[in-house]
Backbone as CSV, one residue per row, in Angstrom:
resi,resn,N_x,N_y,N_z,CA_x,CA_y,CA_z,C_x,C_y,C_z
1,MET,-18.620,55.449,-52.485,-18.008,55.271,-53.807,-17.271,53.959,-53.904
2,LEU,-16.649,53.583,-52.763,-15.907,52.307,-52.759,-16.867,51.140,-52.970
3,ALA,-18.050,51.225,-52.319,-19.034,50.158,-52.486,-19.484,50.025,-53.948
4,VAL,-19.671,51.143,-54.626,-20.090,51.115,-56.029,-18.985,50.489,-56.871
5,SER,-17.717,50.738,-56.603,-16.579,50.135,-57.298,-16.607,48.615,-57.157
6,PHE,-16.875,48.123,-55.926,-16.928,46.697,-55.727,-18.073,46.049,-56.503
7,VAL,-19.185,46.738,-56.533,-20.337,46.218,-57.288,-19.977,46.122,-58.756
8,VAL,-19.349,47.131,-59.294,-18.958,47.153,-60.724,-17.984,46.001,-60.971
9,LEU,-16.967,45.861,-60.109,-15.966,44.785,-60.277,-16.645,43.416,-60.201
10,ALA,-17.596,43.258,-59.265,-18.221,41.942,-59.135,-19.100,41.626,-60.324
11,CYS,-19.721,42.637,-60.988,-20.543,42.411,-62.143,-19.797,42.309,-63.418
12,ALA,-18.561,42.757,-63.444,-17.799,42.795,-64.711,-17.692,41.438,-65.390
13,PRO,-17.358,40.350,-64.678,-17.303,39.045,-65.342,-18.654,38.637,-65.928
14,ALA,-19.716,38.904,-65.258,-21.051,38.543,-65.773,-21.350,39.295,-67.039
15,ILE,-20.980,40.561,-67.103,-21.232,41.354,-68.323,-20.397,40.798,-69.492
16,ALA,-19.154,40.453,-69.175,-18.316,39.882,-70.239,-18.803,38.593,-70.771
17,GLN,-19.380,37.740,-69.852,-19.857,36.422,-70.262,-21.104,36.498,-71.123
18,THR,-22.046,37.362,-70.714,-23.304,37.427,-71.427,-23.334,38.460,-72.575
19,GLY,-22.565,39.485,-72.460,-22.572,40.520,-73.440,-23.832,41.373,-73.376
20,GLN,-24.660,41.194,-72.338,-25.881,41.956,-72.170,-25.932,42.515,-70.739
21,TRP,-26.709,43.586,-70.611,-26.941,44.160,-69.310,-28.365,44.650,-69.306
22,SER,-29.139,44.181,-68.354,-30.550,44.628,-68.264,-30.634,45.986,-67.687
23,GLN,-31.359,46.870,-68.314,-31.555,48.208,-67.823,-32.832,48.270,-67.018
24,PRO,-32.879,49.112,-65.980,-34.111,49.200,-65.210,-35.180,49.883,-66.079
25,THR,-36.396,49.565,-65.836,-37.488,50.173,-66.598,-37.826,51.551,-66.054
26,LYS,-37.458,51.827,-64.803,-37.765,53.147,-64.232,-36.705,53.506,-63.191
27,THR,-36.163,54.701,-63.282,-35.209,55.188,-62.309,-35.669,56.605,-61.938
28,GLU,-35.626,56.843,-60.626,-35.996,58.192,-60.172,-35.015,58.645,-59.088
29,GLN,-34.839,59.947,-58.947,-33.973,60.441,-57.929,-34.691,60.252,-56.613
30,TRP,-33.971,59.731,-55.642,-34.586,59.398,-54.376,-34.098,60.158,-53.186
31,SER,-32.933,60.840,-53.363,-32.418,61.585,-52.232,-33.119,62.922,-52.133
32,GLN,-33.993,63.048,-51.147,-34.772,64.243,-50.931,-34.573,64.680,-49.442
33,PRO,-34.864,65.929,-49.172,-34.761,66.359,-47.742,-35.689,65.482,-46.863
34,PRO,-35.262,65.214,-45.637,-36.106,64.432,-44.773,-37.447,65.093,-44.481
35,GLN,-38.459,64.248,-44.347,-39.812,64.737,-44.051,-39.963,64.819,-42.532
36,ALA,-40.994,65.523,-42.103,-41.223,65.593,-40.657,-41.510,64.231,-40.147
37,GLN,-40.954,63.933,-38.969,-41.146,62.613,-38.379,-42.535,62.482,-37.792
38,SER,-43.146,61.313,-37.986,-44.423,61.049,-37.392,-44.178,60.614,-35.950
39,PRO,-45.235,60.653,-35.089,-45.033,60.220,-33.730,-44.696,58.750,-33.676
40,ALA,-44.052,58.322,-32.634,-43.628,56.912,-32.451,-44.886,56.056,-32.424
41,PRO,-44.775,54.830,-33.002,-45.927,53.921,-33.003,-46.287,53.499,-31.607
42,THR,-47.556,53.224,-31.414,-48.036,52.733,-30.154,-47.593,51.308,-29.990
43,PRO,-47.053,50.925,-28.821,-46.621,49.560,-28.615,-47.821,48.611,-28.753
44,PRO,-47.593,47.372,-29.237,-48.702,46.404,-29.330,-49.258,45.998,-27.976
45,ALA,-50.481,45.603,-27.956,-51.106,45.166,-26.735,-50.472,43.871,-26.318
46,PRO,-50.362,43.645,-25.031,-49.793,42.318,-24.611,-50.609,41.173,-25.153
47,GLY,-49.929,40.151,-25.522,-50.615,38.994,-26.079,-49.609,38.042,-26.681
48,LYS,-50.103,37.127,-27.396,-49.267,36.094,-28.009,-48.941,36.484,-29.437
49,GLY,-47.706,36.368,-29.853,-47.312,36.648,-31.255,-47.661,35.490,-32.138
50,GLY,-47.237,35.532,-33.423,-47.483,34.488,-34.389,-46.661,33.260,-34.068
51,PRO,-46.766,32.241,-34.942,-46.028,31.001,-34.732,-44.513,31.266,-34.598
52,GLY,-43.920,30.801,-33.515,-42.474,30.949,-33.339,-42.068,32.325,-32.885
53,GLN,-42.977,33.192,-32.504,-42.640,34.532,-32.080,-43.127,34.779,-30.624
54,SER,-42.400,35.617,-29.949,-42.820,36.033,-28.623,-43.186,37.523,-28.700
55,GLN,-44.127,37.931,-27.951,-44.531,39.353,-27.957,-43.648,40.118,-27.010
56,PRO,-43.090,41.250,-27.400,-42.182,41.974,-26.532,-43.020,42.701,-25.445
57,SER,-42.469,42.827,-24.286,-43.098,43.686,-23.285,-42.669,45.100,-23.525
58,LEU,-43.230,46.044,-22.828,-42.907,47.447,-23.043,-41.431,47.716,-22.776
59,GLU,-40.831,46.921,-21.844,-39.457,47.189,-21.473,-38.479,46.340,-22.284
60,SER,-38.875,45.432,-23.076,-37.970,44.485,-23.761,-37.529,44.990,-25.077
61,SER,-36.581,44.242,-25.627,-36.050,44.564,-26.992,-37.086,44.067,-28.025
62,PRO,-36.798,44.309,-29.330,-37.710,43.916,-30.386,-38.108,42.426,-30.364
63,THR,-39.185,42.085,-31.058,-39.683,40.696,-31.096,-38.570,39.768,-31.459
64,THR,-38.553,38.627,-30.833,-37.578,37.601,-31.168,-38.318,36.371,-31.795
65,THR,-37.594,35.580,-32.515,-38.213,34.422,-33.110,-37.434,33.192,-32.690
66,GLN,-38.170,32.074,-32.681,-37.540,30.818,-32.384,-36.900,30.225,-33.615
67,GLN,-35.839,29.469,-33.392,-35.178,28.875,-34.548,-36.038,27.761,-35.136
68,VAL,-36.086,27.710,-36.469,-36.879,26.737,-37.182,-35.975,25.625,-37.649
69,ASP,-36.439,24.407,-37.423,-35.654,23.191,-37.872,-35.707,23.138,-39.370
70,PRO,-34.545,23.143,-40.067,-34.536,23.110,-41.550,-35.315,21.932,-42.115
71,ARG,-35.379,20.800,-41.384,-36.165,19.646,-41.870,-37.622,19.991,-41.932
72,ALA,-38.146,20.824,-40.976,-39.527,21.272,-41.032,-39.798,22.195,-42.180
73,MET,-38.768,22.907,-42.574,-38.925,23.879,-43.680,-39.052,23.113,-45.006
74,ASP,-38.222,22.110,-45.192,-38.240,21.360,-46.471,-39.339,20.328,-46.560
75,ASN,-39.836,19.905,-45.413,-40.857,18.816,-45.400,-42.022,19.256,-44.487
76,PRO,-42.882,20.116,-44.980,-43.984,20.598,-44.169,-44.920,19.438,-43.840
77,GLU,-45.639,19.561,-42.734,-46.615,18.543,-42.315,-47.732,18.470,-43.364
78,VAL,-48.090,17.241,-43.742,-49.177,17.034,-44.623,-50.466,16.912,-43.761
79,VAL,-51.487,17.764,-44.070,-52.731,17.758,-43.301,-53.512,16.495,-43.567
80,GLN,-53.973,15.840,-42.498,-54.804,14.601,-42.597,-56.054,14.829,-41.780
81,PRO,-57.193,14.476,-42.258,-57.428,14.053,-43.635,-57.424,15.298,-44.562
82,GLN,-57.169,15.053,-45.847,-57.214,16.107,-46.839,-58.663,16.611,-47.031
83,GLY,-58.857,17.881,-46.864,-60.211,18.436,-47.091,-60.381,18.862,-48.541
84,LYS,-61.633,19.316,-48.825,-61.906,19.815,-50.159,-61.175,21.126,-50.391
85,VAL,-60.844,21.389,-51.634,-60.238,22.654,-51.989,-61.282,23.720,-51.866
86,PRO,-61.006,24.857,-51.263,-61.990,25.934,-51.138,-62.569,26.301,-52.521
87,ALA,-63.895,26.405,-52.602,-64.562,26.716,-53.863,-64.021,27.982,-54.533
88,ALA,-63.648,28.980,-53.736,-63.150,30.199,-54.299,-61.783,30.061,-54.937
89,MET,-61.096,28.930,-54.717,-59.762,28.689,-55.336,-59.941,28.078,-56.699
90,VAL,-61.087,27.531,-56.986,-61.318,26.821,-58.251,-61.405,27.834,-59.386
91,GLY,-60.706,27.558,-60.491,-60.696,28.382,-61.666,-59.295,28.706,-62.150
92,ARG,-59.205,29.664,-63.035,-57.925,30.031,-63.653,-57.347,31.267,-62.961
93,TRP,-56.102,31.188,-62.668,-55.354,32.273,-61.979,-54.190,32.697,-62.844
94,ASN,-54.080,33.980,-63.128,-52.944,34.547,-63.868,-51.920,34.892,-62.841
95,LEU,-50.769,34.206,-62.902,-49.724,34.445,-61.887,-48.726,35.533,-62.330
96,TRP,-48.316,36.365,-61.366,-47.387,37.448,-61.655,-46.330,37.528,-60.580
97,VAL,-45.046,37.534,-61.061,-43.881,37.687,-60.154,-43.747,39.197,-59.963
98,PRO,-43.659,39.644,-58.697,-43.514,41.074,-58.472,-42.199,41.631,-58.952
99,GLY,-42.207,42.908,-59.225,-40.998,43.626,-59.626,-40.055,43.813,-58.441
100,GLY,-38.921,44.391,-58.679,-37.925,44.576,-57.651,-37.416,45.990,-57.604
101,ILE,-37.064,46.450,-56.431,-36.475,47.789,-56.254,-35.072,47.655,-55.694
102,TRP,-34.158,48.473,-56.220,-32.837,48.515,-55.646,-32.378,49.950,-55.715
103,TYR,-31.303,50.297,-54.985,-30.804,51.649,-54.893,-29.417,51.741,-55.440
104,SER,-29.117,52.877,-56.056,-27.756,53.098,-56.562,-27.416,54.582,-56.304
105,THR,-26.153,54.898,-56.555,-25.729,56.267,-56.313,-24.727,56.627,-57.364
106,ASP,-24.655,57.937,-57.656,-23.633,58.446,-58.575,-22.552,59.221,-57.839
107,GLY,-22.589,59.130,-56.499,-21.598,59.773,-55.637,-22.209,61.000,-54.945
108,SER,-23.227,61.628,-55.569,-23.837,62.806,-54.922,-25.351,62.630,-54.753
109,ARG,-25.959,61.702,-55.456,-27.361,61.447,-55.331,-27.638,60.002,-55.207
110,ILE,-28.793,59.662,-54.569,-29.217,58.276,-54.434,-30.410,58.108,-55.362
111,TYR,-30.416,56.976,-56.103,-31.524,56.744,-57.021,-32.197,55.463,-56.635
112,ARG,-33.547,55.460,-56.768,-34.298,54.230,-56.562,-34.634,53.712,-57.952
113,ASN,-34.262,52.454,-58.211,-34.451,51.791,-59.513,-35.552,50.721,-59.381
114,TYR,-36.296,50.566,-60.428,-37.411,49.578,-60.404,-37.291,48.695,-61.626
115,ALA,-37.333,47.349,-61.428,-37.348,46.431,-62.527,-38.760,45.798,-62.512
116,GLN,-39.436,45.844,-63.655,-40.802,45.329,-63.766,-40.875,43.825,-63.514
117,GLY,-41.994,43.418,-63.000,-42.249,41.979,-62.734,-42.510,41.236,-64.079
118,ALA,-42.921,39.965,-63.938,-43.166,39.179,-65.159,-44.259,38.146,-64.911
119,ALA,-44.876,37.742,-65.983,-45.926,36.714,-65.921,-45.282,35.363,-65.598
120,MET,-46.024,34.490,-64.926,-45.531,33.184,-64.525,-46.506,32.089,-64.939
121,ASN,-47.030,32.131,-66.119,-48.001,31.147,-66.631,-49.302,31.307,-65.778
122,SER,-50.342,30.562,-66.237,-51.556,30.580,-65.500,-51.736,29.232,-64.804
123,LEU,-52.364,29.271,-63.684,-52.619,28.067,-62.863,-54.124,27.854,-62.851
124,THR,-54.507,26.669,-63.337,-55.968,26.327,-63.351,-56.230,25.223,-62.323
125,ILE,-57.071,25.509,-61.375,-57.444,24.568,-60.274,-58.853,24.072,-60.485
126,ARG,-59.017,22.749,-60.432,-60.350,22.162,-60.589,-60.925,21.830,-59.188
127,ALA,-62.236,21.685,-59.155,-62.936,21.379,-57.871,-62.463,20.091,-57.190
128,ASN,-61.970,19.128,-57.990,-61.517,17.862,-57.412,-60.078,17.947,-56.838
129,GLY,-59.461,19.182,-56.926,-58.123,19.354,-56.417,-57.025,19.195,-57.405
130,THR,-57.323,18.767,-58.653,-56.266,18.652,-59.652,-56.010,20.032,-60.238
131,TYR,-54.810,20.190,-60.793,-54.472,21.500,-61.362,-53.614,21.287,-62.594
132,ARG,-53.558,22.330,-63.412,-52.668,22.434,-64.563,-51.933,23.770,-64.499
133,TRP,-50.621,23.670,-64.545,-49.806,24.890,-64.444,-48.751,24.803,-65.518
134,GLY,-48.846,25.628,-66.536,-47.942,25.491,-67.709,-48.131,24.087,-68.307
135,GLY,-47.048,23.335,-68.409,-47.121,21.986,-68.953,-47.231,20.955,-67.929
136,THR,-47.468,21.277,-66.654,-47.528,20.333,-65.540,-48.922,20.112,-65.047
137,THR,-49.293,18.898,-64.746,-50.562,18.602,-64.123,-50.238,17.924,-62.786
138,GLY,-51.142,18.097,-61.823,-50.950,17.475,-60.520,-52.204,17.584,-59.669
139,ARG,-52.022,17.278,-58.393,-53.108,17.385,-57.428,-52.613,18.213,-56.242
140,LEU,-53.414,19.181,-55.801,-53.023,19.955,-54.616,-53.025,19.095,-53.382
141,THR,-52.005,19.294,-52.572,-51.873,18.579,-51.325,-51.888,19.629,-50.217
142,GLU,-52.829,19.541,-49.291,-52.886,20.514,-48.161,-51.728,20.262,-47.218
143,ILE,-51.000,21.296,-46.866,-49.833,21.179,-46.005,-49.920,22.238,-44.911
144,ARG,-49.061,22.070,-43.940,-48.916,23.010,-42.820,-47.508,23.445,-42.729
145,PRO,-47.103,24.540,-43.468,-45.691,24.987,-43.435,-45.360,25.616,-42.073
146,TRP,-44.086,25.733,-41.798,-43.594,26.268,-40.568,-44.073,27.718,-40.288
147,PHE,-44.415,28.473,-41.320,-44.832,29.836,-41.141,-46.361,29.998,-41.166
148,ALA,-47.077,28.897,-41.163,-48.554,28.908,-41.283,-49.229,29.826,-40.236
149,GLN,-50.188,30.605,-40.704,-50.945,31.510,-39.836,-52.248,30.808,-39.428
150,PRO,-52.728,31.053,-38.223,-53.994,30.429,-37.778,-55.146,30.705,-38.756
151,GLY,-55.919,29.677,-39.056,-57.045,29.790,-39.930,-56.762,29.846,-41.404
152,GLU,-55.502,29.825,-41.788,-55.108,29.824,-43.199,-54.823,28.383,-43.699
153,ARG,-55.154,28.112,-44.927,-54.883,26.796,-45.532,-53.815,26.998,-46.618
154,TYR,-52.902,26.071,-46.715,-51.789,26.100,-47.646,-51.792,24.808,-48.456
155,PHE,-51.368,24.916,-49.711,-51.341,23.728,-50.623,-50.029,23.689,-51.333
156,ALA,-49.493,22.459,-51.513,-48.266,22.253,-52.291,-48.707,22.216,-53.753
157,VAL,-47.968,22.973,-54.604,-48.230,22.999,-56.061,-46.868,23.011,-56.780
158,GLN,-46.756,22.289,-57.849,-45.459,22.118,-58.478,-45.531,22.617,-59.945
159,LEU,-44.589,23.477,-60.328,-44.494,24.000,-61.715,-43.835,23.028,-62.619
160,ASP,-42.745,22.375,-62.168,-42.070,21.341,-62.944,-41.344,20.451,-61.973
161,ALA,-40.456,19.600,-62.500,-39.786,18.613,-61.647,-38.949,19.268,-60.520
162,ASP,-38.520,20.499,-60.766,-37.599,21.137,-59.791,-38.237,22.257,-58.983
163,LEU,-39.344,22.833,-59.434,-39.902,24.032,-58.753,-41.251,23.689,-58.086
164,LYS,-41.208,23.731,-56.771,-42.393,23.480,-55.961,-42.618,24.751,-55.129
165,TYR,-43.908,25.029,-54.960,-44.324,26.233,-54.253,-45.392,25.896,-53.223
166,MET,-45.729,26.867,-52.338,-46.775,26.722,-51.383,-47.808,27.807,-51.753
167,ALA,-49.068,27.396,-51.977,-50.093,28.325,-52.427,-51.113,28.536,-51.267
168,ARG,-51.570,29.787,-51.120,-52.566,30.134,-50.152,-53.604,31.030,-50.818
169,HIS,-54.863,30.755,-50.603,-55.945,31.602,-51.150,-56.216,32.699,-50.169
170,ASP,-56.220,33.938,-50.625,-56.519,35.084,-49.818,-57.958,35.502,-50.180
171,ALA,-58.909,35.017,-49.484,-60.342,35.248,-49.789,-60.689,36.701,-49.664
172,GLY,-60.128,37.414,-48.723,-60.401,38.822,-48.493,-60.011,39.687,-49.681
173,LYS,-58.964,39.317,-50.375,-58.472,40.102,-51.501,-58.720,39.425,-52.827
174,GLY,-59.327,38.219,-52.780,-59.658,37.513,-54.055,-58.456,37.173,-54.876
175,LYS,-57.400,36.683,-54.260,-56.172,36.330,-54.961,-55.524,35.094,-54.366
176,ILE,-54.535,34.577,-55.049,-53.733,33.465,-54.557,-52.304,33.970,-54.380
177,ASP,-51.687,33.622,-53.280,-50.282,33.979,-53.051,-49.462,32.698,-53.145
178,LEU,-48.344,32.758,-53.885,-47.402,31.648,-53.921,-46.212,31.995,-53.095
179,PHE,-45.734,31.039,-52.305,-44.551,31.231,-51.468,-43.487,30.259,-51.904
180,PHE,-42.204,30.677,-51.788,-41.135,29.785,-52.125,-41.112,28.613,-51.160
181,TRP,-40.815,27.398,-51.693,-40.832,26.175,-50.895,-39.769,26.269,-49.856
182,GLY,-40.121,25.924,-48.632,-39.136,25.890,-47.523,-39.002,27.209,-46.815
183,VAL,-38.554,28.241,-47.524,-38.296,29.508,-46.846,-39.539,30.348,-46.605
184,GLY,-40.558,30.164,-47.451,-41.796,30.870,-47.262,-41.856,32.305,-47.758
185,GLY,-40.851,32.792,-48.444,-40.869,34.148,-49.015,-41.893,34.253,-50.140
186,HIS,-42.470,35.422,-50.349,-43.458,35.653,-51.381,-42.847,35.483,-52.791
187,ALA,-43.422,34.616,-53.608,-42.848,34.380,-54.970,-43.723,35.016,-56.054
188,ALA,-45.065,34.922,-55.912,-45.909,35.422,-56.976,-47.339,35.592,-56.419
189,THR,-48.128,36.369,-57.209,-49.534,36.609,-56.864,-50.381,36.173,-58.013
190,GLY,-51.507,35.514,-57.731,-52.438,35.073,-58.780,-53.743,35.867,-58.727
191,THR,-54.203,36.406,-59.848,-55.443,37.128,-59.929,-56.239,36.531,-61.079
192,ARG,-57.525,36.815,-61.102,-58.395,36.337,-62.165,-58.327,37.258,-63.405
């Protein structure tokens, strides 16, 4: 209850300033009796983890990660020489920002709330590597971000003077994923 009071107090100035409050598009009761537990997952086979990760042994603690240099996050390596843009990336992509889930309580029940996602303009990529995104035009630059996975290609794409993203084509799912510049978190998905 105390945590809910702090949230209300923290949000009060914002409500007074804007005079508006966004309501969730869907709320459902989420506090239910616990379900039967499934068996513990099988530990992964010994081997090498992803970039910057070590694989835990059966006796060790959870996977650890190496510290990433912030300069490498903000300035990913530019791939040389620049290759052709994959043919499957060429065309128009409708970008969508995913919705969000958060939890709240009324003191006796826990609720799961959902806010719907939103469209993020369309991104049109041409075979020569040029693109148009909203009112911006540019050329894709192949990069190697700090979180790059083996065999995956990433491209810098810019929405406007301030917003730059990292794009990756997911051929298996026929979509494009956009990641936030530097941190690499998922920002949007593009579908045809």
